Rosetta silent file (secondary structure, phi, psi, omega in degrees, C-alpha in Angstrom):
SEQUENCE: MLKFPLRTFSTSRAAKTLLERELYQGNSVVRLILNDKKVNTLSLALINELFAELKAINKIEKVRSVVLAHNGKSFSAGHELTELKTEKGSDKHNEIFDTCGEMMNFIRNMKVPIIAEVNGTAAAAGLQLVASCDIVVAGKSSKFLVPGQKVGLFCSTPGIALVRAVPRKVAMDMLLTAQPIDSESALRAGLVSRIVDDDQVKFEALKVAEQIGQFSRSVTALGKAFFYTQAELNTSDAYRILECLIGSL
SCORE:     score description
SCORE:     0.000 S_00000001
   1 L     0.000  134.222  180.000   15.774    8.944  -17.492 S_00000001
   2 L   -73.316  140.216  179.841   15.574    7.491  -14.002 S_00000001
   3 L  -107.463  131.443 -179.648   17.815    9.073  -11.420 S_00000001
   4 L   -83.500  158.466 -171.860   19.410    6.936   -8.740 S_00000001
   5 L   -63.579  142.730  175.991   19.436    8.099   -5.119 S_00000001
   6 L   -76.787  -28.731 -179.150   21.907   10.690   -3.980 S_00000001
   7 L  -162.920  164.879  172.901   21.891    9.189   -0.520 S_00000001
   8 E   -87.032  134.587 -177.069   20.062    6.824    1.773 S_00000001
   9 L  -100.524  134.486  172.883   17.520    8.621    3.925 S_00000001
  10 L  -149.174  154.038  178.806   16.883    7.706    7.515 S_00000001
  11 L   -92.209 -177.872 -178.775   15.399    9.396   10.514 S_00000001
  12 L   -86.106   51.557  179.116   16.890    9.635   13.981 S_00000001
  13 L   -95.107 -178.952  178.756   15.476    6.260   15.014 S_00000001
  14 L   -62.677  157.323 -175.946   17.256    3.315   16.561 S_00000001
  15 L   -60.617  -39.379  179.202   19.976    1.674   14.498 S_00000001
  16 L   -84.905  104.281 -175.774   17.876   -1.493   14.044 S_00000001
  17 L  -113.962  150.828  178.347   15.016   -0.282   11.886 S_00000001
  18 L   -89.728   -5.071  177.905   12.088   -2.111   10.349 S_00000001
  19 E  -128.652  140.491  167.309   12.151    0.244    7.368 S_00000001
  20 E  -106.487  151.654 -174.846   14.876    1.238    4.965 S_00000001
  21 E  -132.584  137.315  176.961   14.581    4.577    3.214 S_00000001
  22 E  -136.169  149.447  176.180   15.914    5.881   -0.084 S_00000001
  23 E  -114.367  138.956 -179.908   15.477    9.160   -1.937 S_00000001
  24 E  -132.552  165.158  170.108   15.221    9.438   -5.711 S_00000001
  25 L    50.603   60.148  178.002   14.652   12.047   -8.395 S_00000001
  26 L    64.627   32.868  179.463   15.964   15.082   -6.596 S_00000001
  27 L    67.346   17.125 -179.910   14.547   13.915   -3.261 S_00000001
  28 L   -92.786  -10.272  178.514   10.989   14.115   -4.628 S_00000001
  29 E  -122.984  124.527  176.178   10.404   10.346   -4.398 S_00000001
  30 E  -104.482  124.288  176.891   10.728    8.444   -1.124 S_00000001
  31 E  -106.011  111.751  178.948   11.199    4.692   -1.427 S_00000001
  32 E   -99.126  130.860 -173.869   10.300    2.920    1.810 S_00000001
  33 E  -118.014  115.190  176.736   11.457   -0.694    2.069 S_00000001
  34 E   -63.855  130.143 -170.844    9.786   -3.129    4.471 S_00000001
  35 L  -143.245   50.798 -177.573   12.605   -4.875    6.289 S_00000001
  36 L  -111.093  102.710  179.443   11.124   -6.997    9.088 S_00000001
  37 L    58.908 -145.456 -175.012   12.618  -10.506    9.249 S_00000001
  38 L   -91.391  -29.673 -173.586   12.106  -12.766    6.231 S_00000001
  39 L  -119.681   11.621  174.614    8.441  -12.229    5.396 S_00000001
  40 L    51.203   52.292  176.572    7.862   -8.638    6.561 S_00000001
  41 L   -63.288  143.651  179.640    5.069   -9.393    8.986 S_00000001
  42 E   -83.654   71.595  173.781    3.040   -6.326    9.905 S_00000001
  43 L   -65.711  162.697  178.239    3.912   -6.342   13.577 S_00000001
  44 H   -60.401  -35.530  179.376    2.589   -3.457   15.637 S_00000001
  45 H   -63.422  -43.703  179.428    6.127   -2.058   15.706 S_00000001
  46 H   -68.356  -41.755  177.778    6.366   -2.067   11.909 S_00000001
  47 H   -58.265  -46.864 -179.149    2.876   -0.603   11.524 S_00000001
  48 H   -62.880  -41.341 -179.107    3.741    2.207   13.942 S_00000001
  49 H   -67.882  -43.908  179.241    7.046    2.949   12.234 S_00000001
  50 H   -65.572  -42.254 -179.647    5.544    2.949    8.741 S_00000001
  51 H   -61.380  -46.540  179.998    2.565    5.044    9.878 S_00000001
  52 H   -62.752  -38.584  179.713    4.826    7.644   11.512 S_00000001
  53 H   -65.831  -43.775  179.756    7.000    7.805    8.397 S_00000001
  54 H   -64.114  -39.805  177.672    4.021    8.325    6.105 S_00000001
  55 H   -61.314  -42.448 -179.886    2.659   11.088    8.332 S_00000001
  56 H   -66.891  -42.968 -179.314    6.011   12.876    8.212 S_00000001
  57 H   -62.032  -38.890 -176.803    6.357   12.459    4.447 S_00000001
  58 H   -60.986  -20.378 -178.274    2.866   13.843    3.832 S_00000001
  59 L   -92.659   -6.623 -176.851    3.986   17.189    5.271 S_00000001
  60 L   -91.230  110.762 -174.292    7.031   17.558    2.993 S_00000001
  61 L   -62.469  -27.791 -176.372    6.057   19.746    0.047 S_00000001
  62 L   -73.639  -24.477 -176.967    8.940   18.551   -2.118 S_00000001
  63 L   -74.953  131.119 -178.624    7.797   14.921   -2.071 S_00000001
  64 L  -107.693  -22.782  178.367    5.622   13.979   -5.053 S_00000001
  65 E  -164.516  163.403  178.276    5.150   10.244   -4.444 S_00000001
  66 E  -125.243  133.092  172.936    6.096    7.310   -2.230 S_00000001
  67 E  -104.389  125.688  179.494    7.198    3.876   -3.411 S_00000001
  68 E  -106.500  108.547 -173.880    6.499    1.107   -0.901 S_00000001
  69 E  -117.020 -168.774 -177.782    8.869   -1.800   -1.536 S_00000001
  70 E  -156.269  151.772  168.236   10.230   -4.783    0.396 S_00000001
  71 L   -93.546  150.933  178.667   13.311   -6.857    1.067 S_00000001
  72 L    85.881 -177.067 -174.948   13.060  -10.619    0.650 S_00000001
  73 L   -85.736   -5.293 -178.893   10.649  -12.802   -1.273 S_00000001
  74 E  -119.356  127.015  171.854    7.563  -11.583    0.566 S_00000001
  75 E   -61.164  -53.746  172.046    6.056   -8.112    0.296 S_00000001
  76 E  -168.268  136.519  178.781    4.299   -8.899    3.556 S_00000001
  77 L   -88.546    2.191  179.477    2.838  -12.050    5.056 S_00000001
  78 L   101.741 -163.038 -176.623    0.303  -10.065    7.061 S_00000001
  79 E   -60.856  154.764  173.445   -0.040   -9.527   10.777 S_00000001
  80 L   -76.588  106.180 -171.587    2.424  -11.014   13.248 S_00000001
  81 H   -64.166  -26.195  178.257    0.325  -13.954   14.453 S_00000001
  82 H   -65.155  -23.661  178.297    2.179  -14.242   17.755 S_00000001
  83 H   -81.226   -9.428 -177.578    0.726  -10.834   18.628 S_00000001
  84 H  -106.532   10.623  177.089   -2.793  -12.155   18.036 S_00000001
  85 L   -66.726  151.856 -176.871   -2.637  -15.048   20.491 S_00000001
  86 H   -54.664  -39.990 -176.300   -5.414  -15.182   23.072 S_00000001
  87 H   -67.105  -14.398  177.368   -3.044  -14.507   25.952 S_00000001
  88 H   -72.705  -23.010  175.603   -2.129  -11.130   24.443 S_00000001
  89 L    90.019  154.531 -176.612   -5.617   -9.924   25.330 S_00000001
  90 H   -67.138  -31.301  179.446   -8.353   -8.077   23.484 S_00000001
  91 H   -62.960  -42.224  178.422   -6.874   -4.645   24.229 S_00000001
  92 H   -65.484  -43.809 -179.977   -3.684   -5.574   22.386 S_00000001
  93 H   -61.515  -44.692  179.604   -5.638   -7.068   19.510 S_00000001
  94 H   -62.906  -38.893  178.591   -7.816   -3.958   19.215 S_00000001
  95 H   -61.683  -42.624 -179.793   -4.745   -1.731   19.232 S_00000001
  96 H   -63.205  -51.839 -176.022   -3.216   -3.703   16.361 S_00000001
  97 H   -69.642  -37.797  178.775   -6.322   -3.706   14.175 S_00000001
  98 H   -65.230  -45.702 -179.187   -7.276   -0.109   14.981 S_00000001
  99 H   -65.496  -41.008  179.307   -3.776    1.220   14.225 S_00000001
 100 H   -63.533  -44.867  179.196   -3.535   -0.831   11.049 S_00000001
 101 H   -62.946  -39.579  177.723   -6.940    0.396    9.860 S_00000001
 102 H   -63.091  -39.761  179.590   -6.013    3.998   10.598 S_00000001
 103 H   -66.517  -41.886  178.864   -2.826    3.614    8.580 S_00000001
 104 H   -61.392  -42.566  177.523   -4.689    2.116    5.603 S_00000001
 105 H   -64.485  -38.756 -179.163   -7.150    5.012    5.677 S_00000001
 106 H   -64.315  -39.921  177.370   -4.308    7.493    5.942 S_00000001
 107 H   -57.020  -44.364  179.610   -2.659    6.055    2.823 S_00000001
 108 H   -63.633  -33.184 -175.293   -5.885    6.666    0.932 S_00000001
 109 H   -95.553    0.361  179.284   -6.081   10.229    2.263 S_00000001
 110 L   -64.013  152.659  179.916   -2.439   11.220    1.736 S_00000001
 111 L   -73.140  -25.757 -178.063   -1.729   14.147   -0.557 S_00000001
 112 L  -108.821  150.058  177.889    0.803   12.164   -2.566 S_00000001
 113 L   -68.357  146.243  175.948    0.266    8.874   -4.425 S_00000001
 114 E  -111.658  123.970 -177.981    1.562    5.643   -2.887 S_00000001
 115 E  -109.064  117.364  176.612    2.992    3.107   -5.333 S_00000001
 116 E   -82.800  128.807  177.973    3.283   -0.499   -4.142 S_00000001
 117 E  -109.027   98.046 -171.717    6.340   -2.269   -5.558 S_00000001
 118 E  -107.984  119.677  179.650    5.527   -5.976   -5.228 S_00000001
 119 L  -134.243   56.432 -176.444    8.096   -8.603   -6.144 S_00000001
 120 L   169.116 -141.812 -176.336    6.914  -11.601   -4.173 S_00000001
 121 E  -104.819  134.379  173.533    3.939  -12.634   -2.064 S_00000001
 122 E  -119.373  115.856 -173.841    1.397  -10.309   -0.490 S_00000001
 123 E  -127.767  146.154  173.745   -0.845  -12.127    1.975 S_00000001
 124 L    52.649 -121.827 -179.785   -3.635  -11.196    4.402 S_00000001
 125 H   -64.947  -21.792  173.691   -2.905   -7.744    5.862 S_00000001
 126 H   -66.944  -39.399  174.087    0.009   -7.541    3.422 S_00000001
 127 H   -67.951  -37.025  176.218   -2.515   -7.785    0.589 S_00000001
 128 H   -57.800  -41.582  178.829   -4.637   -5.221    2.429 S_00000001
 129 H   -64.894  -43.369  177.315   -1.661   -2.855    2.328 S_00000001
 130 H   -60.713  -47.599 -177.242   -1.194   -3.458   -1.397 S_00000001
 131 H   -65.842  -22.808  179.962   -4.895   -2.913   -2.109 S_00000001
 132 H   -82.139  -15.900  179.523   -4.819    0.347   -0.136 S_00000001
 133 L   -74.991  159.791 -175.778   -2.074    1.820   -2.327 S_00000001
 134 L   -78.119  -37.258 -179.568   -2.969    4.022   -5.293 S_00000001
 135 E  -135.886  142.179  179.743   -0.920    2.178   -7.913 S_00000001
 136 E  -127.524  119.974  174.747    0.515   -1.353   -7.794 S_00000001
 137 E  -106.749  124.476 -174.932    3.474   -2.513   -9.871 S_00000001
 138 E  -127.635  147.808  172.807    4.053   -6.262   -9.602 S_00000001
 139 E   -76.417  155.342 -175.826    6.562   -8.787  -10.850 S_00000001
 140 L   -61.947  -27.296 -178.173    5.272  -11.625  -13.021 S_00000001
 141 L   -91.992    3.870 -177.645    5.944  -14.236  -10.337 S_00000001
 142 L   -68.115  150.910  179.144    4.131  -12.339   -7.570 S_00000001
 143 E  -128.086  150.536 -178.160    1.249  -13.957   -5.693 S_00000001
 144 E  -134.788  130.425 -178.031   -1.680  -12.452   -3.817 S_00000001
 145 E  -157.732  157.997  173.354   -3.820  -14.219   -1.230 S_00000001
 146 L  -125.348   86.511 -167.860   -5.986  -13.940    1.872 S_00000001
 147 L   -90.825   18.638 -174.885   -5.301  -17.297    3.583 S_00000001
 148 H   -53.954  -36.136 -179.383   -7.028  -16.710    6.927 S_00000001
 149 H   -53.613  -33.323 -175.620   -9.395  -19.645    6.477 S_00000001
 150 H   -67.083  -24.523 -178.599   -6.419  -22.006    6.715 S_00000001
 151 H  -117.159   15.075  176.736   -5.664  -20.952   10.288 S_00000001
 152 L    75.600   21.977  178.280   -9.222  -20.315   11.441 S_00000001
 153 L  -128.796   95.177 -179.146   -9.011  -16.524   11.119 S_00000001
 154 L   -59.281  134.639 -176.319  -11.220  -15.179    8.327 S_00000001
 155 L   -77.943   66.984 -175.500   -9.459  -12.237    6.627 S_00000001
 156 H   -67.009  -49.734 -178.015  -12.229   -9.760    7.437 S_00000001
 157 H   -70.702  -39.671  172.570  -10.164   -6.562    7.577 S_00000001
 158 H   -59.621  -30.822  179.554   -8.077   -7.371    4.474 S_00000001
 159 H   -64.278  -26.259  178.383  -11.405   -8.019    2.774 S_00000001
 160 H   -62.103  -47.701  178.984  -12.398   -4.382    3.317 S_00000001
 161 H   -73.957  -37.016 -176.814   -9.601   -3.148    1.070 S_00000001
 162 H   -62.778  -46.184 -175.746   -9.811   -6.140   -1.269 S_00000001
 163 H   -70.865  -15.157  175.418  -13.493   -5.736   -2.165 S_00000001
 164 L   -91.326   -0.808  179.500  -12.850   -2.078   -2.985 S_00000001
 165 L  -115.032  -25.169 -177.825  -10.121   -3.064   -5.435 S_00000001
 166 L  -132.404  164.067  176.331  -11.601   -6.107   -7.222 S_00000001
 167 L   -59.277  151.350 -175.809  -15.084   -7.358   -8.164 S_00000001
 168 H   -58.132  -40.902 -178.256  -17.049   -8.929   -5.304 S_00000001
 169 H   -64.852  -35.822  177.104  -17.087  -12.421   -6.809 S_00000001
 170 H   -68.402  -43.901 -179.953  -13.303  -12.372   -7.128 S_00000001
 171 H   -61.327  -46.222 -179.003  -12.906  -11.101   -3.562 S_00000001
 172 H   -65.936  -37.346  176.264  -15.234  -13.785   -2.148 S_00000001
 173 H   -58.858  -48.105 -179.660  -13.487  -16.508   -4.145 S_00000001
 174 H   -64.595  -42.960 -176.337  -10.139  -15.454   -2.673 S_00000001
 175 H   -69.747  -39.599 -175.019  -11.505  -15.066    0.868 S_00000001
 176 H   -81.594  -33.220 -178.519  -13.453  -18.337    0.969 S_00000001
 177 H   -92.774  -20.225 -178.372  -10.940  -20.613   -0.765 S_00000001
 178 L    62.265   20.619 -179.208   -7.767  -19.021    0.666 S_00000001
 179 L   -92.537  146.227  179.825   -6.095  -19.756   -2.660 S_00000001
 180 L   -77.730  155.847  168.462   -3.524  -17.388   -4.222 S_00000001
 181 E  -116.863  149.715 -179.503   -3.919  -15.608   -7.517 S_00000001
 182 E   -86.028  177.844 -174.472   -0.994  -14.801   -9.772 S_00000001
 183 H   -66.101  -33.762  178.238   -0.044  -11.375  -11.071 S_00000001
 184 H   -64.119  -44.282  178.064   -1.873  -11.854  -14.376 S_00000001
 185 H   -65.658  -39.146  178.751   -5.108  -12.655  -12.557 S_00000001
 186 H   -64.124  -36.849  177.635   -4.527   -9.742  -10.186 S_00000001
 187 H   -65.995  -45.428 -179.862   -4.073   -7.420  -13.161 S_00000001
 188 H   -63.763  -34.655 -177.885   -7.293   -8.621  -14.801 S_00000001
 189 H   -79.004  -19.438 -179.939   -9.183   -8.218  -11.515 S_00000001
 190 L   100.694    4.129  177.946   -7.912   -4.689  -10.921 S_00000001
 191 L   -75.763  -30.074 -177.614   -5.758   -5.372   -7.856 S_00000001
 192 L  -116.363  142.634 -179.182   -2.580   -4.641   -9.837 S_00000001
 193 L   -86.352  -41.048 -179.694   -1.959   -1.690  -12.167 S_00000001
 194 E  -156.740  150.361  177.671    0.853   -3.144  -14.286 S_00000001
 195 E  -123.855  146.718  179.925    3.123   -6.187  -14.346 S_00000001
 196 E  -142.132  172.192  173.889    6.709   -6.507  -15.527 S_00000001
 197 L   -58.011  149.106 -174.969    9.546   -9.007  -15.349 S_00000001
 198 H   -55.264  -36.439 -177.158   10.704   -9.537  -11.778 S_00000001
 199 H   -80.056    1.622 -179.805   14.032   -7.805  -12.355 S_00000001
 200 H  -113.910    2.380 -173.633   12.260   -4.694  -13.653 S_00000001
 201 H   -62.274  -48.034 -179.293    9.776   -4.072  -10.824 S_00000001
 202 H   -59.891  -45.250 -176.960   11.848   -1.452   -9.010 S_00000001
 203 H   -67.681  -35.974  178.199   12.624    0.436  -12.199 S_00000001
 204 H   -68.058  -41.201  178.463    8.993    0.366  -13.330 S_00000001
 205 H   -62.945  -41.378  177.922    7.799    1.681   -9.960 S_00000001
 206 H   -69.369  -30.797  175.946   10.332    4.511  -10.128 S_00000001
 207 H   -64.748  -43.336  176.761    9.268    5.201  -13.710 S_00000001
 208 H   -60.491  -44.962  179.408    5.678    5.642  -12.518 S_00000001
 209 H   -60.862  -40.015  179.467    6.904    7.958   -9.766 S_00000001
 210 H   -64.540  -40.999  179.400    8.905    9.978  -12.281 S_00000001
 211 H   -64.457  -40.996  177.841    5.855   10.380  -14.520 S_00000001
 212 H   -65.145  -38.307 -176.042    3.741   11.577  -11.591 S_00000001
 213 H   -65.989  -11.436  178.137    6.488   13.961  -10.502 S_00000001
 214 L   -72.489  -18.166 -169.494    6.190   15.957  -13.736 S_00000001
 215 L  -108.164  168.465 -178.139    2.883   17.399  -12.589 S_00000001
 216 L   -61.801  131.265  178.039    1.662   19.828   -9.942 S_00000001
 217 H   -63.090  -41.712 -177.471    1.620   18.384   -6.412 S_00000001
 218 H   -68.002  -38.710  178.209   -1.496   20.344   -5.503 S_00000001
 219 H   -66.428  -41.829  177.517   -3.377   19.234   -8.620 S_00000001
 220 H   -60.674  -44.693 -179.051   -2.383   15.614   -7.954 S_00000001
 221 H   -63.079  -43.784  179.678   -3.532   15.891   -4.328 S_00000001
 222 H   -64.958  -43.346 -179.553   -6.867   17.426   -5.324 S_00000001
 223 H   -64.743  -41.343  178.290   -7.410   14.839   -8.038 S_00000001
 224 H   -62.859  -45.512 -178.889   -6.599   11.930   -5.721 S_00000001
 225 H   -62.345  -43.867 -179.798   -8.966   13.227   -3.036 S_00000001
 226 H   -67.076  -39.468 -178.943  -11.803   13.750   -5.512 S_00000001
 227 H   -55.962  -50.236 -176.565  -11.264   10.359   -7.139 S_00000001
 228 H   -73.689  -30.503  177.013  -11.771    8.425   -3.913 S_00000001
 229 H   -66.355  -49.639 -176.472  -14.620   10.633   -2.734 S_00000001
 230 H   -71.191  -25.078 -178.176  -16.655   10.266   -5.920 S_00000001
 231 H   -64.825  -23.874 -179.547  -15.909    6.542   -6.212 S_00000001
 232 L   -90.610   -2.374 -174.836  -18.072    5.897   -3.129 S_00000001
 233 L  -106.959  164.672  170.247  -21.026    7.907   -4.493 S_00000001
 234 L   -74.828  166.508 -172.606  -23.704    7.298   -7.088 S_00000001
 235 H   -59.736  -43.595 -178.097  -23.153    8.966  -10.453 S_00000001
 236 H   -62.653  -44.792 -179.798  -25.526   11.908   -9.871 S_00000001
 237 H   -67.146  -35.192  178.663  -23.973   12.800   -6.511 S_00000001
 238 H   -62.761  -43.073  178.950  -20.482   12.475   -7.950 S_00000001
 239 H   -67.236  -35.408  178.878  -21.266   15.026  -10.682 S_00000001
 240 H   -65.394  -41.165  178.270  -22.826   17.378   -8.127 S_00000001
 241 H   -64.914  -38.435  178.820  -19.701   17.283   -5.978 S_00000001
 242 H   -63.423  -41.170  178.414  -17.586   17.947   -9.071 S_00000001
 243 H   -61.757  -41.088  178.278  -19.724   20.989   -9.911 S_00000001
 244 H   -65.794  -38.991  179.886  -19.254   22.306   -6.375 S_00000001
 245 H   -65.127  -45.749  179.187  -15.520   21.694   -6.605 S_00000001
 246 H   -62.925  -39.005 -179.170  -15.225   23.517   -9.921 S_00000001
 247 H   -66.574  -23.689 -177.933  -17.311   26.369   -8.577 S_00000001
 248 H   -88.193   -9.515 -177.047  -14.946   26.784   -5.625 S_00000001
 249 L   -77.793    0.000    0.000  -11.802   27.079   -7.773 S_00000001
């Protein structure tokens, strides 16, 4: 049975926050809710706040998983384009992309699984964030796209995460045409783990978190780390690393 939060969790940040926080299942599940304007653009401020929160959560032994959700009809529309204007300068642009890339890598390397709870549109860097999560629960009406071509900005960095989540032909189709795919197509391609009715997305994501929470945190962390390490290797090297891992236990 799913347990509803005992309280809302927040850190000692300013009153106006870009993230909302909730605790579930005996404080072992942290639900982070993107809350930046209407479409949850990944501004540098939001990236920094989310990154800092994830770093802090990763150190809490009691936490078994994180659910990444959103307010509004958009999971995230991607980067804040006003921050990418020419007059902002290359140093600012590099800071945005470098910090965002570091956060995506950190999600992959976290000890606990990250579950994306998508009940709307995930576009560009927003799709990159979804693709970087370990499990994705999506509502039936959700859409996924990398629309950079439409504004003259090819979605190169979102493509890094996308091509590691779906077949290359699907990724190139999405990147070159800038057309959205629905949740059914995303499920078939491997971008999404499971789809449910829109009004059940939150409950399904928490159900996944509850199932993960039954098991050892250390075993989950070890398994997650090995999974992503071996996925980048050829089959022979993957088995050799597994033998070394077993031998070290």
